[in-house]
C-alpha positions in Angstrom: 7.2 -9.4 15.3 10.2 -9.6 17.2 10.5 -8.8 21.2 13.4 -8.5 23.5 12.4 -9.2 26.9 15.2 -8.2 29.7 13.7 -10.0 33.3 16.3 -11.5 35.2 13.6 -13.2 37.7 13.4 -16.7 35.3 10.1 -17.5 36.3 8.7 -14.7 35.1 10.5 -14.2 31.8 9.2 -17.9 31.3 6.1 -17.5 31.9 5.8 -13.9 29.2 8.2 -15.7 27.0 6.1 -18.7 26.6 3.1 -16.5 27.0 3.7 -13.9 23.8 5.3 -17.4 21.6 1.5 -18.7 22.4 -0.1 -15.1 20.6 2.5 -16.0 17.8 5.3 -13.5 18.6 9.2 -14.1 18.9 10.9 -13.4 22.2 14.6 -13.2 22.9 15.5 -13.5 26.8 18.1 -11.6 28.5 18.8 -12.0 32.2 20.6 -8.3 33.0 21.3 -5.3 31.5 24.6 -6.9 30.0 23.5 -9.0 27.7 20.1 -7.1 26.7 21.9 -4.6 25.8 24.4 -6.8 23.7 21.3 -8.5 21.9 19.6 -4.9 21.4 23.3 -3.8 19.5 22.9 -7.1 17.3 19.7 -7.8 16.5 16.8 -5.6 15.1 13.8 -5.6 17.6 9.9 -4.0 17.1 9.9 -3.7 21.8 11.7 -4.3 24.4 10.1 -5.0 27.6 12.2 -3.8 30.0 12.3 -4.7 33.3 13.6 -1.7 36.1 16.2 -3.8 38.0 17.7 -6.0 36.1 21.4 -6.1 37.2 24.0 -5.1 36.5 23.2 -2.5 33.5 19.4 -1.2 35.2 16.7 -1.0 33.2 16.5 2.4 34.1 20.0 3.1 32.9 19.8 0.5 29.6 16.5 2.9 29.2 18.1 5.9 28.9 21.3 4.6 27.6 19.6 3.9 24.7 17.7 6.7 24.0 21.5 8.6 23.8 22.6 6.5 21.3 19.1 7.5 19.0 17.4 3.8 19.2 13.3 4.3 18.8 12.7 1.1 19.4 9.1 1.2 21.8 10.3 0.1 25.4 7.7 -1.2 27.3 9.3 -1.0 31.3 8.6 -3.5 33.6 9.0 -2.5 37.4 7.4 -3.6 41.4 8.0 0.4 40.9 4.4 2.2 41.5 4.9 5.0 42.6 4.0 8.7 40.8 7.5 9.9 40.9 9.0 6.2 39.8 6.1 6.8 36.6 8.1 9.9 35.9 11.7 8.8 35.8 11.4 5.9 33.9 8.9 7.5 31.0 11.3 11.0 31.0 14.6 8.4 30.9 12.3 7.9 27.6 9.8 5.0 28.0 6.9 4.5 26.2 4.5 2.8 28.5 4.9 1.7 31.7 3.5 -1.4 33.9 3.5 -1.6 37.3 4.0 -6.0 38.9 2.0 -7.5 39.7 0.1 -7.0 36.3 -2.7 -9.1 34.1 -1.6 -10.7 30.8 -4.2 -9.4 28.6 -3.5 -6.2 30.2 0.7 -6.8 29.2 -0.5 -7.9 25.7 -2.5 -4.5 25.1 0.0 -2.5 25.5 2.6 -4.3 23.2 -0.4 -3.9 21.2 -0.7 -0.4 21.2 3.1 0.5 21.4 3.9 -1.9 18.2 1.0 0.2 16.0 2.1 3.8 16.5 5.3 3.5 14.3 2.6 2.3 12.3 -0.2 4.9 12.3 -1.1 4.7 8.4 -2.1 1.8 9.4 -5.9 0.9 10.2 -5.8 0.6 14.3 -6.3 -3.3 14.3 -5.4 -4.3 11.2 -3.2 -4.5 8.3 -4.3 -4.4 4.9 -2.5 -4.9 1.5 -4.9 -3.9 -2.1 -7.8 -7.6 -2.1 -5.5 -8.5 1.4 -6.4 -7.7 4.6 -5.3 -9.5 8.5 -6.9 -8.7 11.6 -4.6 -8.2 14.4 -6.3 -9.3 17.0 -8.4 -12.6 15.8 -5.6 -13.9 13.4 -7.0 -14.3 10.8 -6.8 -12.7 7.6 -9.1 -12.6 4.1 -8.4 -12.5 0.1 -10.6 -10.2 -0.9 -12.9 -10.4 1.9 -13.0 -14.3 1.8 -11.5 -15.9 4.6 -8.6 -17.8 4.4 -7.1 -20.7 6.3 -3.6 -19.9 8.2 -0.7 -21.5 10.1 0.4 -19.1 13.5 3.6 -19.0 11.5 1.8 -18.2 8.3 -0.2 -15.3 9.7 3.3 -14.4 11.3 4.8 -14.9 7.7 2.0 -12.6 6.1 2.3 -9.7 9.2 5.7 -9.8 7.9 5.8 -8.8 4.3 2.5 -6.8 4.3 4.4 -4.5 7.1 6.9 -4.1 4.7 5.2 -4.1 1.3 6.5 -3.1 -2.4 10.2 -3.7 0.1 12.1 -6.4 -1.0 12.9 -8.4 2.3 15.8 -10.8 2.4 15.5 -14.0 3.9 17.5 -13.3 6.9 15.0 -10.7 7.3 12.3 -13.2 7.7 13.7 -15.7 9.7 15.0 -13.2 12.6 11.2 -11.4 12.1 8.3 -15.1 12.0 11.2 -17.6 13.6 13.8 -16.2 16.4 17.5 -15.4 16.5 19.2 -18.8 16.3 17.1 -19.7 13.3 19.5 -20.7 10.3 19.2 -18.9 7.7 20.5 -21.6 4.9 17.4 -23.9 5.6 14.3 -23.9 2.8 11.7 -22.5 6.0 10.8 -19.8 5.1 10.5 -20.8 1.1 8.5 -23.6 2.5 6.2 -21.2 4.0 6.6 -18.6 1.6 5.0 -21.6 -0.7 1.9 -22.7 1.6 1.2 -18.5 1.5 1.4 -18.2 -1.8 -0.8 -22.1 -2.2 -3.8 -20.5 -0.2 -3.4 -16.7 -1.0 -1.8 -17.0 -5.3 -4.2 -19.2 -6.2 -7.2 -17.6 -5.4 -5.7 -14.7 -6.8 -5.6 -13.2 -10.8 -1.8 -12.9 -10.2 0.9 -13.7 -8.3 1.1 -10.7 -5.1 4.5 -12.6 -3.5 6.6 -11.8 -5.7 10.2 -13.4 -5.9 13.6 -11.4 -6.2 15.7 -13.4 -7.2 19.4 -13.5 -5.3 18.0 -11.3 -2.3 14.6 -12.5 -1.1 10.9 -11.5 -1.5 8.2 -9.1 -2.1 4.8 -8.3 -1.9 3.2 -6.4 -3.8 1.0 -3.3 -2.7 -0.8 -2.7 -5.0 
């Protein structure tokens, strides 16, 4: 899953980015509201972490601007402003949740998981299923017909992305942007290499190929 962090305190931004990457998220960082706006309009994000006090365009103003432009991506506002009135302002501007600084990183992770589940309410609360495949979003374990799969962090992230788009054809560029990062070279063969890694682990134990290649476009995970 790809997250945009808009935070002008560089030490805080580095801490959050590093921690989220360790959890398997792809994290882009913008240090002011203008740069954040440019990132949002140029890329596809699953969630935005937005500090209230960023320069140039404040987080509060940027949140309202995004909602006015019909961006529906979940927004979690981070701020030292913790009065009830400030929380109401942030939520009224379109934030989906509000976390006051300082905060425990585990709480940030829990709120991110909760927000990322909201657009996928047809899915179980802490897991995704696709036919004989299931992944646990909390433990980062994968299962095929009930048998645990040994997956690396990137293999898990790739499988999660395919499962969230089961039955759909996703391009190599779409996969690269969400499983690697915004600077990933779409001309490289890394996506194909990791698709092959997954196929060996999944199709090698299945009676049919679950990950299909759609020539000239990308890949599709069969949803049944």
